[in-house]
C-alpha positions as CSV (number, residue, x, y, z in Angstrom):
1,M,60.9,58.2,-18.0
2,I,61.9,61.1,-15.8
3,G,65.6,61.2,-16.9
4,N,68.8,59.7,-15.5
5,L,71.5,61.0,-13.1
6,L,75.1,61.4,-14.0
7,L,77.7,60.8,-11.2
8,S,80.7,62.7,-12.5
9,C,84.3,61.7,-11.8
10,A,82.9,58.6,-10.1
11,G,86.3,57.3,-8.9
12,R,86.0,55.2,-5.8
13,R,82.6,56.6,-4.8
14,V,80.9,53.1,-4.9
15,E,78.9,53.9,-1.8
16,L,77.6,57.2,-3.2
17,L,76.7,55.3,-6.4
18,R,74.7,52.8,-4.4
19,I,72.9,55.6,-2.5
20,W,71.7,57.2,-5.7
21,E,70.6,53.9,-7.1
22,K,68.7,53.1,-3.8
23,T,67.1,56.6,-3.9
24,F,65.5,55.9,-7.3
25,S,64.4,52.4,-6.2
26,D,62.9,53.7,-2.9
27,L,61.0,56.4,-4.8
28,N,59.8,53.9,-7.5
29,L,61.3,56.1,-10.2
30,D,62.3,54.8,-13.6
31,A,65.8,56.3,-13.6
32,E,69.4,55.0,-13.7
33,V,72.8,56.3,-12.6
34,V,75.4,56.9,-15.3
35,A,79.0,57.0,-14.0
36,T,81.7,59.0,-15.8
37,D,85.4,58.9,-15.3
38,A,88.6,59.6,-17.3
39,Q,89.7,56.0,-17.1
40,P,87.7,52.7,-17.1
41,F,89.3,51.2,-14.0
42,A,87.7,53.4,-11.5
43,P,85.6,51.1,-9.2
44,A,82.4,53.2,-9.2
45,F,82.7,53.5,-12.9
46,A,83.0,49.8,-13.4
47,L,80.1,48.9,-11.1
48,A,77.6,51.4,-12.6
49,R,74.9,50.0,-14.8
50,R,75.8,52.7,-17.4
51,Q,79.2,54.2,-18.0
52,A,80.8,56.9,-20.2
53,I,84.5,57.9,-20.5
54,V,85.3,61.6,-20.4
55,P,88.5,63.6,-20.8
56,R,90.0,65.1,-17.7
57,V,88.1,68.0,-16.3
58,T,90.8,70.5,-17.4
59,H,90.7,69.3,-21.0
60,P,88.9,71.6,-23.5
61,E,86.6,68.8,-24.6
62,F,85.4,67.9,-21.1
63,I,82.2,70.1,-21.3
64,P,81.3,69.2,-24.9
65,R,81.7,65.5,-24.1
66,M,79.6,65.9,-20.9
67,L,76.8,67.6,-22.9
68,Q,77.0,64.8,-25.5
69,I,76.6,62.2,-22.7
70,C,73.7,64.1,-21.3
71,N,72.0,63.9,-24.6
72,V,72.7,60.2,-25.3
73,H,71.8,59.0,-21.8
74,H,68.9,61.3,-21.2
75,I,70.5,62.9,-18.2
76,R,68.4,65.2,-16.0
77,W,70.8,65.7,-13.1
78,I,74.6,65.9,-12.6
79,I,76.3,65.2,-9.3
80,P,79.9,66.5,-9.2
81,T,82.3,64.7,-6.7
82,I,85.7,66.4,-7.0
83,D,86.8,69.9,-6.3
84,T,88.5,70.6,-9.6
85,E,85.3,70.1,-11.6
86,L,83.1,72.4,-9.5
87,P,84.1,75.8,-11.0
88,I,84.1,74.3,-14.5
89,L,80.6,73.0,-14.2
90,A,79.3,76.1,-12.4
91,R,80.7,78.3,-15.2
92,E,78.9,76.3,-17.8
93,R,75.7,75.8,-15.9
94,D,73.6,77.7,-18.4
95,K,74.6,75.3,-21.2
96,F,73.4,72.3,-19.2
97,E,70.2,74.1,-18.1
98,A,69.4,74.8,-21.7
99,A,69.7,71.1,-22.3
100,G,67.3,70.4,-19.4
101,V,70.1,69.2,-17.1
102,H,70.3,70.5,-13.5
103,I,73.7,70.3,-11.7
104,M,73.9,70.1,-7.9
105,V,76.6,72.7,-7.7
106,S,76.9,75.9,-5.6
107,S,77.6,79.4,-7.0
108,L,81.1,80.3,-8.4
109,E,81.6,82.6,-5.4
110,T,81.0,79.9,-2.8
111,I,83.2,77.5,-4.8
112,A,86.0,80.1,-4.8
113,I,85.6,80.7,-1.1
114,G,86.1,77.0,-0.4
115,A,88.9,76.4,-3.0
116,D,91.5,78.7,-1.4
117,K,92.1,78.2,2.4
118,R,93.3,81.9,2.7
119,R,90.0,83.1,1.2
120,T,88.1,80.6,3.4
121,H,89.7,82.0,6.5
122,E,89.1,85.6,5.4
123,W,85.4,84.8,4.8
124,F,85.1,83.2,8.2
125,V,86.7,86.3,9.9
126,A,84.6,88.8,7.8
127,H,81.4,87.1,8.9
128,D,82.4,86.7,12.5
129,F,82.6,82.9,12.5
130,P,84.9,81.1,15.0
131,T,88.1,79.9,13.3
132,F,91.9,79.5,13.6
133,E,94.7,82.0,13.5
134,Q,96.3,82.0,10.0
135,C,99.2,83.6,8.2
136,S,101.7,82.9,5.4
137,I,104.9,81.0,6.0
138,D,107.0,84.2,5.9
139,E,104.7,86.0,8.3
140,A,104.9,83.1,10.8
141,L,108.7,83.1,10.6
142,A,108.8,86.9,11.0
143,C,106.5,86.8,14.1
144,K,108.4,86.3,17.3
145,D,105.2,85.4,19.2
146,W,103.9,82.8,16.7
147,K,103.0,79.7,18.7
148,Y,104.4,76.2,18.0
149,P,103.4,73.5,17.3
150,C,101.3,74.7,14.4
151,F,100.0,73.3,11.2
152,A,101.1,74.0,7.6
153,K,99.3,73.1,4.4
154,P,99.0,74.3,0.7
155,A,96.4,77.0,0.3
156,D,94.8,75.1,-2.5
157,G,95.4,71.6,-1.3
158,S,93.0,68.7,-0.7
159,R,93.0,65.3,0.9
160,S,95.7,66.4,3.4
161,V,98.3,66.2,0.6
162,G,101.3,68.3,1.7
163,A,99.8,69.1,5.1
164,A,102.1,68.7,8.2
165,R,102.3,69.5,11.9
166,I,105.2,71.9,12.5
167,E,106.8,71.5,15.9
168,S,109.2,74.5,16.0
169,R,110.4,77.6,14.2
170,E,113.4,75.6,13.0
171,A,111.1,73.0,11.5
172,L,109.2,75.7,9.7
173,E,112.4,77.1,8.3
174,I,113.3,73.7,7.0
175,R,109.9,73.3,5.3
176,K,110.3,76.7,3.6
177,N,113.8,75.9,2.3
178,S,112.9,72.3,1.3
179,G,110.7,73.1,-1.7
180,N,108.0,75.2,-3.2
181,H,106.0,76.2,0.0
182,D,105.4,79.8,-0.8
183,N,101.7,78.9,-1.2
184,D,101.5,77.4,2.2
185,V,99.2,78.7,4.9
186,I,100.2,78.3,8.5
187,E,97.5,77.8,11.2
188,S,97.3,77.5,14.9
189,L,96.4,74.0,16.1
190,G,92.8,73.1,16.6
191,I,91.5,72.5,20.1
192,G,89.6,69.2,20.7
193,L,88.3,66.7,18.2
194,E,88.4,66.9,14.4
195,V,84.8,66.8,13.0
196,T,83.5,66.7,9.5
197,V,79.9,68.0,9.0
198,D,77.5,67.3,6.2
199,A,74.9,70.0,5.6
200,Y,72.0,69.9,3.1
201,V,70.9,73.2,1.6
202,S,67.6,73.3,-0.1
203,V,67.9,73.8,-3.9
204,K,64.6,75.7,-3.8
205,T,64.8,78.0,-0.7
206,G,68.5,78.1,0.2
207,K,67.6,77.1,3.8
208,C,69.7,74.5,5.5
209,L,67.4,71.6,6.2
210,C,69.8,69.2,8.0
211,V,73.2,69.2,9.7
212,V,75.1,66.0,10.7
213,P,78.4,66.2,12.6
214,R,80.6,63.1,12.4
215,R,83.7,62.8,14.4
216,R,86.7,61.5,12.5
217,L,88.1,58.5,14.3
218,E,90.6,57.4,11.7
219,V,91.8,58.8,8.4
220,R,93.6,56.9,5.6
221,D,95.0,58.6,2.5
222,G,93.2,61.9,3.3
223,E,89.7,60.2,3.6
224,V,87.9,59.1,6.7
225,S,87.9,55.3,7.3
226,K,86.3,55.3,10.8
227,A,83.8,57.9,12.1
228,K,80.9,58.4,14.4
229,T,77.9,60.7,14.3
230,I,77.8,63.0,17.4
231,D,75.3,65.1,19.2
232,A,76.7,68.6,19.3
233,P,74.0,71.4,19.1
234,E,76.7,74.2,18.9
235,I,78.2,72.5,15.8
236,V,74.8,72.2,14.2
237,E,73.9,75.8,14.8
238,T,77.3,77.2,13.6
239,V,77.3,75.1,10.4
240,R,73.7,76.0,9.7
241,R,74.6,79.7,9.8
242,V,77.6,79.1,7.6
243,A,75.5,77.2,5.0
244,E,72.8,79.9,4.9
245,T,75.4,82.7,4.8
246,L,77.4,81.3,1.9
247,P,76.3,83.1,-1.3
248,G,74.4,80.6,-3.5
249,A,75.1,77.5,-1.6
250,C,73.2,74.5,-3.0
251,G,72.7,70.9,-2.1
252,T,75.4,69.2,-0.1
253,I,78.1,71.2,1.7
254,C,80.9,69.5,3.7
255,I,82.6,71.5,6.4
256,Q,85.6,70.6,8.5
257,L,86.2,71.9,12.0
258,F,87.5,71.3,15.5
259,W,85.2,70.9,18.5
260,D,86.1,70.9,22.2
261,P,83.4,68.7,23.9
262,T,84.4,70.2,27.3
263,T,84.1,73.9,26.4
264,H,81.8,73.5,23.4
265,Q,84.2,75.7,21.4
266,V,83.9,75.4,17.6
267,Q,86.8,76.3,15.2
268,L,85.9,76.2,11.6
269,M,88.5,75.1,9.2
270,E,87.5,74.2,5.6
271,I,84.5,74.4,3.3
272,N,83.9,71.8,0.5
273,P,80.7,72.5,-1.5
274,R,80.2,68.8,-2.6
275,F,79.6,65.4,-1.1
276,G,82.4,64.5,1.4
277,G,84.0,61.1,1.2
278,G,82.4,60.1,4.5
279,Y,78.9,61.1,3.6
280,P,77.6,57.5,3.5
281,L,77.7,57.6,7.3
282,S,75.2,60.5,7.4
283,D,73.0,58.7,4.9
284,A,73.1,55.5,7.0
285,A,72.1,57.6,10.0
286,G,69.0,58.8,8.2
287,A,70.1,62.0,6.6
288,H,69.1,61.1,3.1
289,F,70.3,64.1,1.1
290,A,70.1,62.3,-2.2
291,R,66.4,61.5,-1.7
292,W,65.6,65.0,-0.5
293,F,67.3,66.5,-3.6
294,I,65.2,64.4,-5.9
295,E,62.0,65.1,-3.9
296,E,62.7,68.8,-4.3
297,E,63.5,68.5,-8.0
298,L,60.3,66.6,-8.8
299,D,58.1,68.6,-6.4
300,L,57.3,65.5,-4.3
301,P,56.4,65.8,-0.7
302,S,59.6,66.4,1.2
303,T,60.8,63.9,3.8
304,A,63.7,66.1,5.0
305,N,64.2,66.0,8.7
306,E,66.8,66.2,11.4
307,N,66.0,62.9,13.2
308,W,69.2,61.2,12.2
309,M,70.8,58.6,14.5
310,R,73.4,59.9,17.0
311,D,76.4,57.7,17.9
312,L,76.3,55.6,14.8
313,V,79.8,54.3,13.9
314,M,81.1,53.7,10.4
315,L,84.0,51.2,9.9
316,R,85.3,51.1,6.3
317,Y,87.2,48.3,4.6
318,D,88.5,47.6,1.1
319,Q,86.5,45.5,-1.4
320,S,87.7,44.1,-4.7
321,V,86.1,44.7,-8.1
322,F,86.8,42.1,-10.8
323,L,86.6,42.8,-14.5
324,R,87.2,40.5,-17.6
325,G,89.2,41.7,-20.6
């Protein structure tokens, strides 16, 4: 047996669970996916063939418990799924490597760049990548020439929680006085269409092997519910350069941006060094990142390519999971 794969903080990632299961089946590998979560009623946790409960990622026993699970379930690979566990797993990488476990996780530096939207913006500017204007809430209010409408969001936020379009200076003042918004970043509005991009960075060479832009058609609770793969060479080239410039990027990188199909202008917005919620669309289009990762890990002939299907539409819906007891 080659070892199993641990899908960490499985949550609602049922499609991602199925993709990894299909990967092992397609490669005729004797391996299973073990799902972990902090509570047993997470759908992907309930539907996995093997499960293990863990403390929350911020709990001091999280890493010891994960190491224990790796030993009991013969884990060879860990796939993180949420932002908060990325720095924790990256810091403890050596402990897992010593136990024969490889984590698909980027360097601490790349994780830090993606975790704080101010640092993300500074990194884009420092490396001459196209992005938005950005400032603090106080700087925007002090600037007579700041343009409205604009966008406000927490610097360390995720899933669009706390994000809002601001129509006027008066509305921004109300936001500042309505609660704890000192950590907000204020950005100019994006031009064109909102696009999320999945990029696969080789775990062996650091080269970006594939880039798939997918236009967000509809978003629900911060996660894409309808999307379409699009043909946009300027997005592919820009994101490829970002992925290969990030220090120690590894595996799947998810990047959000705005794209104007008329002018072909790209404005980079956010970096998430993990699988995005809409990644199943890229996989269905032929960008099989999970398979390519396992092929690299096992020194199998690589099937990585960029011949993914353009104009493929994903329409998501809810499905129930039923448990006894």
